[in-house]
C-alpha positions in Angstrom: 11.7 -6.9 -4.5 10.7 -10.1 -2.6 8.0 -12.1 -4.0 4.9 -12.8 -2.0 5.0 -16.1 0.0 4.8 -17.2 3.4 6.7 -15.3 5.9 7.0 -15.6 9.7 5.8 -12.7 11.6 8.8 -10.9 13.1 9.1 -9.2 16.3 8.1 -5.5 16.2 10.8 -3.1 15.3 11.9 -0.3 17.7 9.5 2.3 18.0 10.3 5.5 15.8 10.1 8.9 17.4 7.2 11.0 15.8 9.6 13.3 13.9 11.8 10.6 12.5 8.8 8.6 11.5 7.4 11.6 9.5 10.9 12.5 8.1 11.7 9.0 6.9 8.2 8.6 5.4 8.8 11.6 3.3 12.2 10.2 2.3 13.2 7.4 -0.3 13.7 4.8 2.5 10.9 2.8 4.0 9.5 3.9 7.2 6.6 1.7 7.9 7.4 -0.4 10.9 5.1 -2.9 12.9 5.2 -0.2 15.7 5.3 3.6 14.6 4.5 6.3 17.1 1.8 8.7 16.1 2.0 12.4 16.9 0.8 13.8 13.6 -2.8 13.9 13.1 -4.3 10.4 12.2 -5.6 11.8 8.8 -2.2 13.0 8.0 -0.2 9.7 9.2 -2.6 7.8 6.9 -2.0 9.9 4.0 1.8 9.6 4.4 1.4 5.8 4.5 -0.8 5.8 1.5 1.7 7.7 -0.6 4.7 5.6 0.7 3.3 2.1 0.5 2.7 1.9 -3.3 6.7 2.4 -3.6 6.8 -1.2 -2.3 4.2 -2.8 -4.6 4.5 -4.0 -8.2 1.6 -4.1 -10.3 1.2 -7.0 -12.9 2.4 -5.0 -15.9 5.6 -3.9 -13.9 6.1 -7.3 -12.7 6.1 -8.4 -16.6 8.3 -5.7 -17.4 10.8 -6.4 -14.5 11.0 -10.2 -15.4 11.4 -9.2 -19.1 14.4 -7.0 -18.4 15.9 -9.9 -16.4 15.5 -12.4 -19.1 16.5 -9.8 -22.0 19.2 -7.6 -20.5 19.6 -5.9 -23.9 16.2 -4.7 -24.2 15.5 -1.2 -23.7 19.3 -0.4 -24.2 19.0 3.3 -23.8 19.8 2.9 -20.2 19.7 -0.8 -20.0 16.7 -0.7 -17.6 13.1 -1.2 -17.9 11.3 2.1 -17.2 8.4 1.3 -14.7 5.3 3.3 -15.9 4.7 4.7 -12.2 8.0 6.5 -12.2 6.8 8.7 -14.9 3.1 8.9 -14.3 1.4 9.6 -11.1 -0.4 7.0 -9.0 -4.3 7.6 -9.1 -5.6 7.3 -5.6 -9.2 6.8 -5.0 -11.1 7.5 -1.8 -14.6 8.0 -0.4 -13.7 10.9 1.6 -11.5 12.9 -0.7 -11.8 16.3 1.2 -10.0 15.1 4.3 -6.9 13.8 2.6 -6.6 16.3 -0.1 -4.5 18.8 2.0 -1.8 16.0 2.5 -1.7 15.2 -1.4 0.3 18.1 -2.8 2.5 16.5 -5.3 0.3 16.2 -8.4 3.3 14.9 -10.4 3.4 11.6 -8.0 -0.4 11.3 -6.9 -3.7 12.1 -8.2 -6.3 11.9 -5.6 -9.9 11.3 -6.8 -13.4 10.4 -5.2 -14.5 7.0 -5.6 -16.1 5.5 -7.7 -13.8 6.0 -10.6 -13.1 3.7 -13.6 -9.4 3.5 -13.0 -7.1 3.7 -10.1 -4.0 1.8 -8.7 -4.8 2.5 -5.0 -8.1 2.5 -3.1 -8.5 3.8 0.4 -11.7 2.8 1.9 -12.3 5.1 4.6 -16.0 4.4 5.2 -17.1 3.4 8.7 -19.8 1.3 7.1 -18.6 -2.3 6.9 -21.3 -3.1 4.4 -20.2 -0.4 2.1 -16.6 -1.6 2.4 -17.5 -5.2 1.6 -19.5 -4.2 -1.4 -16.7 -2.2 -3.0 -14.0 -4.9 -2.2 -16.3 -7.3 -3.9 -16.3 -5.1 -6.9 -12.7 -4.7 -7.4 -11.3 -7.9 -5.8 -10.3 -9.4 -9.1 -8.6 -6.2 -10.4 -4.9 -5.0 -9.8 -6.1 -2.5 -7.1 -4.2 -2.1 -3.8 -7.0 -1.7 -1.3 -6.1 0.0 1.9 -8.5 0.5 5.0 -8.8 0.8 8.7 -11.3 -1.9 10.0 -11.2 -4.8 12.1 -12.8 -6.9 9.5 -11.0 -5.4 6.6 -8.8 -8.3 5.8 -11.6 -10.8 6.2 -13.5 -8.8 3.7 -10.6 -9.2 1.2 -8.8 -6.0 1.8 -5.1 -6.0 1.2 -3.5 -3.5 3.9 -5.1 -2.6 6.9 -4.0 0.2 9.3 -4.3 -0.8 13.0 -4.1 1.8 15.8 -2.7 0.5 19.1 -2.7 3.3 21.4 -0.4 6.0 20.1 0.9 3.5 17.6 0.2 2.5 14.2 0.6 -1.0 12.8 0.3 -2.6 9.2 -1.5 -5.9 8.4 -1.0 -7.3 4.9 -3.3 -9.9 3.4 -0.9 -11.7 1.1 -3.7 -13.9 -0.2 -5.8 -11.1 -1.4 -2.6 -9.2 -2.9 -1.9 -12.6 -5.0 -5.4 -12.6 -6.1 -5.0 -9.0 -7.2 -2.0 -9.9 -9.0 0.2 -7.5 -6.8 3.6 -8.2 -5.7 4.6 -6.7 -2.3 8.2 -6.1 -1.3 9.7 -8.3 1.3 11.1 -5.0 3.1 7.3 -4.1 3.6 6.3 -7.6 4.5 8.9 -7.7 7.1 7.5 -4.5 9.0 4.1 -5.9 8.9 1.8 -8.4 10.3 1.2 -11.1 7.6 -2.3 -12.6 7.0 -4.2 -14.9 4.7 -7.6 -13.5 4.8 -8.2 -13.0 8.7 -5.8 -15.7 9.5 -2.2 -14.8 10.7 0.6 -16.5 8.9 
């Protein structure tokens, strides 16, 4: 995992075919490119991305466990590795419009989809079309280790962490590394290399 930092925006990766994009998204390897052709429904593609992105994010407790394992390699000697909590428990994904995403969240052992507001979640997808609602929710969770994901031109400016951008038939990812740092989240360099990097609404 690469730590957050200043990264130069790379040239877009080659466009994936629709079938390949969906297949890779469902596999263990990363598939979010800066250009990914969309042929699945927009809701389905968003659901796939929401389920894939957390694999490339470390939450504060996971970061501490990883660092502790590096400094104390004999700890947890059963398998000589730290067991990251998310490997054994499902992510809680909160969203305003639960019904539209629910058909695509069919792995309860990996993801628990709930309707916002909730007291605890790791991922929050803000699918409201009302910017005031989005801004108010981000303000409420901005200091918590919650990965906020949205699809709004002003999402990063409002303090969101990952924004989906549709460009014709393609989907791009924008990452607000400053908001991620503030939330205590560490984003993999693999994901950053395939995304447009911002600090707030300013491109890095």
